[in-house]
N, C-alpha and C positions, 0 to 999 in steps of 0.2 A: 276829693283827691285831686291833686294837682298833676296835670299831664306835663311831662318833660319833653319839650321839643328840642332835639339835639341838633348839633351841627353836622353830624355824621352823614345824613342823606345829601345835604348840600355839598359837603366836601367830596363825597364820591362822585356826584354829578359834575363838580368842577374838574376832578381828575380825569374823568371820561372825556370831557370837552377839551381839556388841554391835550390829552393823548391823541384825539382825533385831529386837532390842529397840527400837532407835531408830525404825525404820520402824513397828513395831507401836504404839509410844507416840504417834507423830504421827497415825497412822490413828485411834487411840482418841480423841485430843484433838479432831481434826477432826469426828469423829462426834458428840461431846458438845457442841461449841460451836454454838449456834443460828445458822442462816444468816439474815441480815436479809431480810425479805420486802419487795419493792418496794411502796410505797404505791399504792393505786388512785388514779385521777384524782379521785374524789370526796373523798379525804382530803387533798387539797392545800389550800393557803392560800386558794384561790379558792372563795368561798362565794357562790353565787348569791343575789341579792336581800338582801345583808346590810344595806344602807342604814345602815352604821355611823355615818355622819355626818348622817343625816337626823334631827336632834334638835330638840327644842323646837317641834314642829309639832303642831297639833291635827288630828284626823281631818277636821275641816271644811276646813282648809287643803289637805290632800292631795286630798280628794274634790272640792273646788271647782276646784282647778287641773286635775285630770284631766277633770272635766266641761267646763271651758272649752276644753281641748284638743280634746275630742271634738265640741264644738259649734262649733269654729273661731271662738270668741269671743276674738279677739286682744286686744280692749280689756280683757277680764277677765284673760287670760293676763298681760298687761303689768303688772297689779297685783302679780304674784308675781315679777317680774324686777327685780333691782337695777340700778343705773346701769351697772355693769360685770359681765359674765357670761362664763364660759368655755364656748365652744360648739365641739363637734366635729361636723363634717359628713362622714359616711362617703363615701369615694371622692373626697375633695376636700382641698385644702390649706387650705380655709376653716376656720376662723376664729380659734381660740385665744381669748385674752381680747378681748372685743369689747363693743360698746355694745348697749343695749336695742333700738335700731332695727334693727341687723343681725340680732339674734336673732329679732325679730318677723318680719322679712322671710323668714328661713329657715323659720320655723314656718308662715308663710303658704303656702309651697309644698306643705304637706300638707293644704290645704283639701279638705273633703269626705270625709276619711278618719276612721274611728273606730278606737279602740285598746282592747285589753283590758290593763288594768294589774294584773289579778288574778294574783299570783305563783304560784297553784296551777292556773291555767288551762293547758290543753294547749298553747295557742299560745305562752305565755310559757315554759313548761317546755321545749318543743321548741327554742325559740330559745336559751335559756340552755345547754341540753345541747349544741347545735351549737357554741356559743362555747367551752364547756368542752373539747370534743374538739379544737378548733382551737388553743386557748390554755390548756393544762392548768394553768399557774401564774397565770393571770389575764391578761385583755386590757388592755394599757396604752393609755389614750386620751389621756393628757397627762402632764406632768411629775409630778403628784401625783394622778393620777386613773386608777382601774381601772374596768372595766365593772361589776364586782360592787359598786362604791360607789354605783351608781345604781339607782333603781326603774325597771323596764323596762315599756314598753307595746308590744304587737305589734298591728299592723293587723288588724282583723277584716274579712276579704274572702275571696271564693272564689279570688282570684288566687294563683298560686304565689309571685310576688315580693311580699314584704310590707315595708311601711315599719315602722321601729322608732323609738321615742322613749325615751330614758333621761334621768332627771333626779335631781338631789340637791337636797333642800329643807332649808334650815337657817334656823331662826328665821322661818319663814313666807316665805322667799325662795328662789327657784331659783338656786343658785350655779353649777351645772354642768348642761349640756344636751348630749345626744348625739342626733343626727338621722341616720337612715339612710332616705333617701327611697324605698327599694324595691329595694335590692341583695340583701337576704337572701332566699334561696329556701327556703320552708317544706318540711318533710318531709311527703310524702303518707302 
């Protein structure tokens, strides 16, 4: 009787060997390819206090506007407002593109409050950090307006709820204004 030696055991052995090589090759490749590391929140496009459009302003313009806000000198503030200004009032559907009178009326509601506009102050840094956590890619305030486009002022007060003012100054005029009359709760 003649014994048949088939190719089947050799074929199975070859398939097993090829399978091991393929799996080993894939494992080697996956180990060598760097895994993308997620960006931290701070590396997003959101950059606090960028003021990228706050151009052609003198330090006197900026300082005088901030002093007028803190002194509640609305007549002086009005000198920095164009005929038409974009206003965002936190917690309200008011205002959008509006006139100077409406903007002054909204700013008048902050009477008697003082603000820190120092981008390195703890108050401003804490506010911007809270916004960054809540809106990692930037807080949109209007069609072409992000919070990081504005210079921010945070109310100086022992109260936990703090008013916020944000503004963009272009060529000596405030083109955009953000007002939070006291919704923001400061971190203790």
